[in-house]
N, C-alpha and C positions, 0 to 999 in steps of 0.2 A: 619323820624322815623325809625328804625330798625323794620321790620315788625315780626320778630320772636325772641322776647327776652329771651324766655326759651332756644333756640338754642344756642343763643349768649353766656348765662350765662354758660351753658354746657361746651362750647368750650374754655372759657375764664378762668375758675376757677377750683379749686380743693376740694374736700370734706376734710373738716379739722375740728378740734375741738380746741379752744384755752385753753392755760393752766389754766385758771381761770374757765373754763366752759367744763370741759371732756365729761359732760353728754350730750351737744348739739353738733351736727354734721352741718355744713354749707358749703354752696358753696362758698367758698372765693377766692380772688384773690392773689396767692403768689408773692413774689418780682420779681421773674424771669418771670413772664408773661407778654405778650405784653400790657395786660389792664394797667401796672402799668407805661408802657413808653409811651401811646398815649397823643400827645399834642392836644390842642382844634381843629385844623384844622382835624386831623385824626379822631377824635371821631365825629365831624360834619360829614365826610364823611362816616362814618359807621352808622350814625344815632343813636348814642347812648351818651346819657346825662352823666353828670360827674358820675361816678360809686360809689356813697355812699354805694349802697347795697352790694358792693363786700368785704368790710371790718367789722371787729367786733370792733366799736369803744369804747373808754374806759368807756364811761358814760354808754353805752348801757350794757356792760359787767357787771358793778357792779349793774345795777338795775336788769338784769337777774340773778345775784348771789344771790341777796337779796330774790328774789321771790322764786327761789330754796330753799334756806335755811329757809324761812318762808313762806310756802304754805297758811298758815292761813290768810295771809294778803289779799289772793285774792280767795280763794277757795270758789267756789258758786257764785261769784260776776260777772258782767258785765264790762269787762275791755277793754277801747280803749287804742292803743299804735298809737301815733301820729308821723309821719314821720318814720315809721315801717323799712325801710332801708331792711337789710337782713331779718328782721322777728325775730332777735333774742330774744328781749325782750317778743315778742307776745308769742313764742314758748316756753319760760319760764314760762309765765302766763298760757298757757293752761296747760303745765306739772304739774302746782301747783293746777289746778282745776278750773281755771276761764272759763267763756265763752268770747272770744276775737275776736275784730275786731282789725285789722292791717291796717291802713290808711296810703298811701303815693301816692302824684301824680304823681311820676315817675313810668310808666308802666313796667320799669325793676325790680324796687323794689317790685312792686305787684307779678311779675313772680317769683323773686327770695324768696318771702315769701311763696308762694305757694309752691315751689320746696323744701324750707327748712323744711317747717311743713309737707310736705310728707315724707321727710328724716326721720324726727324724729317722724313719726308716731301720729301727734296730729292733731287735727281740727283747724284751724284759718280762719277766714273769712276775705281776703285780698281785699280792696277795693281803687280804684284810687280817689274815692271824698274826697275833703279837708275838714276836719270837722271844721276846725279853724275858729271861730266866730259863730258856730252852736251849738244847743243844742242837747241832747240825752238823751235815757234812761241808760247811762252809771253810773255805781256805781264808778268807779275809772278810772282816765285817767292818763296815764303815758308818760313821755317824755325823750327820751334818747339822750342826746348830740346834742340838738338842738339850744344852745344859742351861736352861733358863728358869728352870723351877726345881727348888730343893727336893721334895720326895723324888720326882723322876730322875734327877741327876745322880741321887744316892744309889737308887735301885740300879740305875744304869751302868753305873761306873763297877758296882759288886758283880754284876752279871759279866760286864766286859773283862773284869781282871780274871773272872773263873775261865772265861774262854781262852784268854791270853796263856793262862797256865795250862791249857790242854793244847798250846800249840797254834791256835789260830791268831793271825795278824790283826790288829786294829787300828784303824786310820781314823782321825776325827778332824773335821773341819769347823773351825770356831773362831770367832773375833773375840776371845776372851770374855764369855759371858759369865754372869756371877758366879754360876755354881760348876763352872769347867775345874776339874781335878786340878790342884796345884802341885802335885807331885806325881810321878810316874809316868810323865808325858815327856816326849823328846821332839822338839820342834822340827820340822822338815824345811819348811819355806813359809815365807807370806807374801799375800797379795793386797795390794790398795784396791777394794771393791767399791765402784761408785753404787750408791744406794739412794734412799730418799728419806727425807727428814719427816714424811708422813708415817715411815716404819721404824726409823732409827733416831739417834739422837743427833746424826750427822749424815751430812750428803756423801761421806767416804768413811769407811771402816776398814781398817788393817785386820785381816783375818787369815790365820794360819792352819796350815797342815801339820798336825801331830801325830805321832806314832806312839802308842802306849808300850812303856817297857816295865820290866820287873821293878818293884819297890825296893 
């Protein structure tokens, strides 16, 4: 593992804002940067996991936009962002007035979240601890774009449903990835999110914000 994630992030990203979220600046990888071109062997040699933290994924952008447009959703509440990546949704939550924990098991994502929170002058507690399967004193748990792999999606849904039963609100930002649950979700809103064909199958994805509801 690369022993200085922050230095790697600074050297391999540019400070940018997405079209959907001009209020938030992030350390992101541009298409012409080497991080886009690294294969598995090169990443392994560099001690760098897959750089999910280097991109603003469509589902995360939708969730962040919703929080900024509707701060009453999270203001004054304790918010957990699972699989935080760049920290985009966590930062939006903090801007909207929430107390935010951003969890990601990738130390590069933790470093990126800390750097991006500082860049936007907000306080976010970033942690490498995996909360999935755990309970906590969260009022609301949010998940941005994590339903892309079946084992993870199945585990995630079971945990989130347990939290919902315990009275925790659950919000999901997702452009209908393959393993997004097909039942027990209420669509709140949808955004057209400009993206890149280097990451997605289109330069525009329709991503929705969903509230988990009882089955």
